[in-house]
PAMI-451734 format. One record per residue (C-alpha): residue number from 1; residue in three letters; chain; x, y negated, z negated. Coordinates in nm, 3 decimals. Last residue first. Layout:
<sites>
NUM  Ala  A  X  Y  Z
...
</sites>
This chain:
<sites>
80  Unk  A  -7.490  -8.026  4.761
79  Unk  A  -7.229  -7.960  4.993
78  Unk  A  -6.768  -7.998  4.978
77  Unk  A  -6.482  -7.974  5.077
76  Unk  A  -6.107  -8.033  5.047
75  Unk  A  -5.840  -8.022  5.271
74  Unk  A  -5.480  -7.922  5.072
73  Unk  A  -5.188  -7.915  5.282
72  Unk  A  -4.801  -7.867  5.112
71  Unk  A  -4.632  -7.695  5.472
70  Unk  A  -4.552  -7.353  5.421
69  Unk  A  -4.778  -7.346  5.128
68  Unk  A  -5.119  -7.446  5.381
67  Unk  A  -5.436  -7.479  5.085
66  Unk  A  -5.815  -7.454  5.254
65  Unk  A  -5.993  -7.615  4.913
64  Unk  A  -6.415  -7.472  4.930
63  Unk  A  -6.705  -7.622  4.738
62  Unk  A  -7.104  -7.490  4.804
61  Unk  A  -7.048  -7.132  4.948
60  Unk  A  -7.169  -6.882  5.202
59  Unk  A  -6.977  -6.583  5.192
58  Unk  A  -7.054  -6.358  5.512
57  Unk  A  -6.873  -5.993  5.477
56  Unk  A  -6.753  -5.729  5.745
55  Unk  A  -6.687  -5.397  5.634
54  Unk  A  -6.487  -5.133  5.726
53  Unk  A  -6.461  -4.763  5.853
52  Unk  A  -6.216  -4.634  5.999
51  Unk  A  -6.205  -4.248  6.029
50  Unk  A  -6.097  -3.924  5.756
49  Unk  A  -6.327  -3.806  5.516
48  Unk  A  -6.312  -3.508  5.643
47  Unk  A  -6.684  -3.508  5.713
46  Unk  A  -6.716  -3.881  5.913
45  Unk  A  -6.561  -4.205  5.900
44  Unk  A  -6.757  -4.349  6.099
43  Unk  A  -6.726  -4.702  6.176
42  Unk  A  -6.852  -5.038  6.094
41  Unk  A  -7.084  -5.179  5.809
40  Unk  A  -7.222  -5.510  5.745
39  Unk  A  -7.250  -5.673  5.453
38  Unk  A  -7.447  -6.038  5.434
37  Unk  A  -7.483  -6.366  5.256
36  Unk  A  -7.287  -6.288  4.983
35  Unk  A  -7.334  -6.592  4.742
34  Unk  A  -7.088  -6.872  4.661
33  Unk  A  -6.985  -7.132  4.426
32  Unk  A  -6.613  -7.213  4.402
31  Unk  A  -6.379  -7.130  4.717
30  Unk  A  -6.106  -7.136  4.762
29  Unk  A  -5.882  -7.054  5.173
28  Unk  A  -5.536  -6.932  5.106
27  Unk  A  -5.229  -6.985  5.373
26  Unk  A  -4.915  -6.858  5.461
25  Unk  A  -4.809  -6.645  5.175
24  Unk  A  -4.495  -6.443  5.211
23  Unk  A  -4.598  -6.066  5.171
22  Unk  A  -4.240  -5.967  5.146
21  Unk  A  -4.303  -5.680  5.439
20  Unk  A  -4.484  -5.973  5.696
19  Unk  A  -4.678  -6.211  5.634
18  Unk  A  -4.950  -6.396  5.340
17  Unk  A  -5.330  -6.403  5.382
16  Unk  A  -5.525  -6.521  5.039
15  Unk  A  -5.976  -6.509  5.002
14  Unk  A  -5.935  -6.715  4.669
13  Unk  A  -6.251  -6.606  4.415
12  Unk  A  -6.545  -6.806  4.211
11  Unk  A  -6.890  -6.670  4.271
10  Unk  A  -7.254  -6.643  4.144
9  Unk  A  -7.419  -6.319  4.185
8  Unk  A  -7.747  -6.326  4.470
7  Unk  A  -7.812  -5.970  4.245
6  Unk  A  -7.882  -5.800  4.600
5  Unk  A  -7.585  -5.924  4.749
4  Unk  A  -7.315  -5.936  4.408
3  Unk  A  -7.442  -5.537  4.313
2  Unk  A  -7.347  -5.518  4.749
1  Unk  A  -6.959  -5.658  4.668
</sites>
């Protein structure tokens, strides 16, 4: 991801939200013509490598589709 940020790479992808041990798909965000705007790291793994280390990644994109599989609802939007 850091390379994509530093090189301004164009990205297409999906973010899927699941629930429960069975991995029930409850929501999907599909995007196209996107780029990573920033990456922020939080936490400290320490010398032992144990601890909470997280990253917040900000995406910008021109095309997005929100999908709610349980209801079959979809919505698309685009910015040119």
